[in-house]
C-alpha positions in Angstrom: 161.2 116.6 -72.4 161.5 114.4 -74.4 161.8 114.2 -78.3 162.0 110.6 -79.2 160.1 110.0 -82.4 159.0 110.9 -86.1 157.4 114.3 -86.5 156.3 115.4 -90.0 157.5 119.1 -90.6 153.8 120.5 -91.9 152.8 121.5 -94.9 149.9 125.1 -95.3 147.2 124.0 -97.4 145.5 127.2 -98.9 141.8 127.2 -100.6 141.3 128.1 -104.2 141.0 131.6 -102.7 144.7 131.2 -101.2 143.1 131.9 -97.8 144.7 129.5 -95.3 142.1 126.2 -95.6 141.4 125.2 -91.7 138.8 121.8 -93.2 142.2 121.3 -95.0 144.3 121.3 -91.6 141.9 119.1 -89.4 141.6 116.6 -92.2 145.6 116.3 -92.1 145.5 116.5 -88.5 142.7 113.7 -88.5 144.6 111.3 -90.2 148.0 112.0 -89.0 146.2 111.2 -85.7 145.8 107.5 -86.8 149.8 107.1 -87.6 152.0 106.7 -85.0 153.9 109.7 -85.6 155.3 111.3 -82.5 153.6 114.7 -82.8 153.7 118.0 -85.3 155.8 120.5 -86.2 153.9 123.7 -87.1 155.1 126.5 -89.2 158.9 125.9 -90.3 160.2 125.6 -93.6 158.1 122.7 -95.4 155.0 125.2 -94.0 155.5 128.1 -95.9 156.2 129.9 -93.1 158.1 133.2 -94.6 155.1 133.6 -97.3 152.3 133.5 -94.0 151.2 136.7 -92.3 151.1 137.0 -88.4 147.3 136.0 -88.5 147.9 133.1 -90.7 150.2 132.0 -88.3 148.1 132.1 -85.2 145.2 130.3 -87.7 147.8 127.7 -88.2 148.3 127.2 -85.0 145.1 127.4 -83.8 143.8 124.7 -85.9 146.3 122.2 -85.9 146.1 122.5 -81.6 142.8 122.1 -82.1 142.5 118.8 -84.1 146.1 117.5 -82.3 145.2 114.1 -81.0 146.0 114.0 -77.0 149.3 112.9 -76.3 150.9 114.5 -79.7 154.1 116.4 -79.1 153.7 120.1 -80.7 156.5 123.1 -82.0 155.7 125.9 -83.2 158.3 127.1 -85.6 159.2 130.9 -84.4 162.5 132.0 -85.4 162.4 135.4 -86.9 165.4 138.0 -88.0 165.2 140.0 -84.8 165.6 138.3 -81.4 162.5 140.4 -80.2 160.6 139.2 -82.7 161.5 135.5 -81.7 160.4 136.2 -78.6 156.9 137.3 -79.1 156.1 134.5 -81.8 157.6 132.1 -79.0 155.7 133.4 -76.4 152.6 133.8 -78.6 153.2 130.3 -79.3 153.2 128.9 -75.6 149.5 130.5 -75.4 148.5 128.7 -77.8 149.2 125.8 -75.9 152.6 124.3 -78.0 154.6 122.2 -75.7 158.3 123.3 -77.4 159.9 126.3 -80.0 161.6 125.0 -82.9 164.1 128.6 -83.9 165.6 128.7 -87.4 169.1 131.1 -87.4 168.8 134.8 -88.1 170.6 134.7 -92.2 169.9 138.6 -93.1 173.1 139.9 -92.0 174.7 137.0 -92.6 178.1 138.2 -93.5 178.1 140.1 -90.3 177.1 137.6 -87.1 179.6 135.6 -85.5 179.2 132.9 -83.8 178.7 135.0 -80.4 175.6 136.6 -82.2 174.2 133.6 -82.5 174.7 132.1 -79.5 173.9 135.6 -77.4 170.2 135.5 -79.6 169.8 131.7 -78.3 170.2 132.5 -74.8 167.5 135.7 -74.8 165.5 134.2 -76.2 165.5 130.9 -74.3 165.3 133.0 -71.1 162.6 135.1 -72.0 161.1 131.4 -73.6 157.8 129.7 -71.1 158.1 126.7 -72.8 161.4 124.5 -74.5 163.2 125.9 -77.3 164.8 124.0 -79.8 167.7 125.0 -82.0 167.3 125.0 -85.8 170.2 125.2 -88.6 168.8 124.9 -91.6 171.8 126.2 -94.2 169.9 124.8 -97.3 167.8 128.1 -97.3 169.7 130.3 -94.5 173.5 129.6 -95.5 174.2 129.2 -91.8 175.6 126.2 -90.0 175.8 125.9 -86.6 178.7 124.5 -85.7 179.0 121.4 -83.1 181.0 123.9 -80.3 178.5 126.7 -80.4 175.7 124.0 -80.2 177.6 122.8 -76.7 177.6 125.9 -75.5 173.8 126.8 -75.8 172.2 123.3 -74.8 174.1 124.1 -71.3 171.7 126.6 -71.2 168.8 124.9 -69.2 165.5 126.2 -71.5 167.7 124.8 -75.0 166.5 120.9 -75.1 167.6 120.4 -78.5 168.1 121.0 -81.7 167.1 119.7 -85.6 170.0 119.2 -87.3 168.9 119.2 -91.5 172.2 119.5 -93.2 171.7 116.5 -93.9 175.3 115.6 -93.3 175.7 112.5 -90.3 179.1 113.7 -89.3 177.9 116.2 -88.1 175.0 115.0 -86.3 177.6 112.6 -84.6 179.6 115.3 -83.8 176.6 117.3 -81.6 175.7 114.2 -79.9 179.1 114.1 -79.1 179.7 117.2 -77.7 176.5 117.6 -76.1 174.8 116.1 -72.6 173.4 112.9 -73.0 170.0 114.5 -71.7 170.7 117.1 -75.2 168.0 116.1 -78.1 169.6 115.7 -82.0 167.0 115.7 -84.1 167.8 115.0 -88.2 165.7 117.4 -90.6 166.9 115.0 -93.6 164.7 111.2 -94.7 167.7 110.5 -96.5 169.8 110.4 -93.3 167.0 109.0 -91.0 168.3 105.5 -90.5 172.7 106.3 -89.8 171.2 109.7 -87.8 169.8 107.3 -85.6 172.8 105.0 -85.0 175.4 107.5 -84.5 173.0 109.3 -81.7 169.8 111.0 -83.2 167.1 111.2 -80.9 164.1 111.3 -83.8 163.7 113.3 -87.0 161.6 116.3 -88.4 161.1 115.8 -92.0 158.9 117.0 -94.3 158.6 113.5 -96.5 156.4 112.5 -92.8 154.2 114.7 -94.5 153.2 112.3 -97.0 154.7 109.2 -96.1 154.3 109.2 -92.3 154.2 106.1 -91.9 157.2 105.1 -93.8 159.3 107.3 -92.0 158.0 106.0 -88.3 158.8 102.1 -89.5 162.4 103.2 -89.8 162.4 104.8 -86.7 160.7 101.6 -84.7 163.1 99.4 -86.6 166.4 101.0 -85.2 164.3 101.9 -82.3 163.8 97.6 -81.8 167.3 97.0 -82.9 166.1 95.7 -86.2 168.9 97.4 -88.1 168.3 94.6 -91.2 164.3 96.2 -91.5 165.5 99.6 -91.0 168.1 99.1 -93.7 165.5 97.4 -96.2 163.0 100.0 -95.3 165.6 103.1 -96.4 166.3 101.6 -100.1 162.7 103.0 -100.1 163.1 106.0 -98.2 166.4 107.1 -100.2 164.2 107.4 -103.8 160.9 109.3 -102.1 162.9 112.1 -100.0 165.4 112.6 -103.2 162.4 112.7 -105.7 159.7 114.4 -103.6 161.9 116.6 -101.2 165.1 117.6 -102.4 163.7 117.7 -106.2 160.2 118.3 -105.6 160.9 120.9 -102.1 157.4 122.3 -100.9 155.4 121.7 -104.1 156.9 117.9 -105.3 155.4 117.3 -101.3 152.2 118.5 -101.5 151.3 117.0 -104.1 152.4 113.3 -102.8 150.8 114.1 -100.3 147.4 114.6 -102.8 148.1 111.4 -103.9 147.8 109.2 -100.8 144.3 110.7 -99.1 146.2 114.3 -97.8 145.3 117.4 -98.7 148.4 119.0 -100.0 147.1 121.3 -103.0 148.7 124.2 -104.5 151.7 126.2 -103.1 151.9 129.7 -102.1 153.5 131.9 -104.9 156.1 132.9 -106.1 156.3 128.9 -105.5 155.1 126.7 -108.3 153.4 123.4 -108.7 155.5 120.2 -110.0 156.2 119.9 -113.6 154.0 117.2 -115.6 156.9 115.0 -115.7 157.2 115.8 -111.9 153.7 114.5 -111.5 154.2 111.4 -113.1 157.9 110.6 -111.6 156.0 111.1 -107.9 153.0 108.9 -109.3 155.4 106.4 -109.9 157.3 106.1 -106.9 154.3 106.6 -104.6 153.0 103.5 -106.9 155.4 101.0 -106.2 155.2 101.5 -102.3 153.5 98.3 -100.6 150.2 99.9 -99.1 149.9 97.2 -96.8 152.9 98.6 -95.0 154.0 102.1 -95.8 151.1 103.7 -96.2 149.3 105.8 -93.6 146.2 104.3 -92.4 143.6 105.9 -93.2 144.9 105.5 -96.9 144.6 101.9 -96.5 141.3 102.4 -95.6 140.0 105.2 -98.0 142.2 103.0 -101.0 143.8 106.7 -101.6 147.1 104.7 -102.4 147.3 102.0 -105.4 150.0 99.3 -105.8 
């Protein structure tokens, strides 16, 4: 199964009463369907997965599955602290019709975990999973790095098909590409590293920034994929400040606010996360306004006039 291309790490929109908004999910997916995104990653870190109940997770999975256009690949975040719970969630995602599971590293008992713990965990999950498994290394949240040697060992499992590597270090991408079989797909989780990651062999990307600026992210992927490195470098000059301001500094609240500016339904984060400050809002508005709406904004936003330049 190929996971080439760009996948947004979808946000989870909430209604005014704090409940998951199915209407907003379907609104967003309908707009994303008009972009060049390869598919959707649902209930990952950007989706506020650790702040959702099991019932809410099922609600989001069902809504995205129903709204996604044919041909869009669906990746479900199913990682939990225990191996048994991860297996249960992964099987549940398969029942909803998802094509792959994105499994983050357990981290709560990090001092007790060694490489053999993670290798055993992922192999048991992959053995039990009805769908392909993507490893997920996200050290900024878990404090856990999956090393290239461990990834190479896990890549030998027939049901472990790739990894989302979110450290933001291109060398790690290169080491994993070199250590694993060619069929194993390494996806970057950092928009600011999309261009260099693809240069060293990444298959694609799962990006928070793509939830707000999907066409910009896809344009870079397409430019590298077709060998137009000059265009990719030019586009990267837009991505770097956007990724820093919206994602690195703004976090999930920043992504949601940027989405609101370009016609998506971002809304407020779930507490204890707080909205971005007024100062951050001004900076994000100014950045979005500087982007070329004709070339970089989502098609649906262009049609609605949601983006100004």
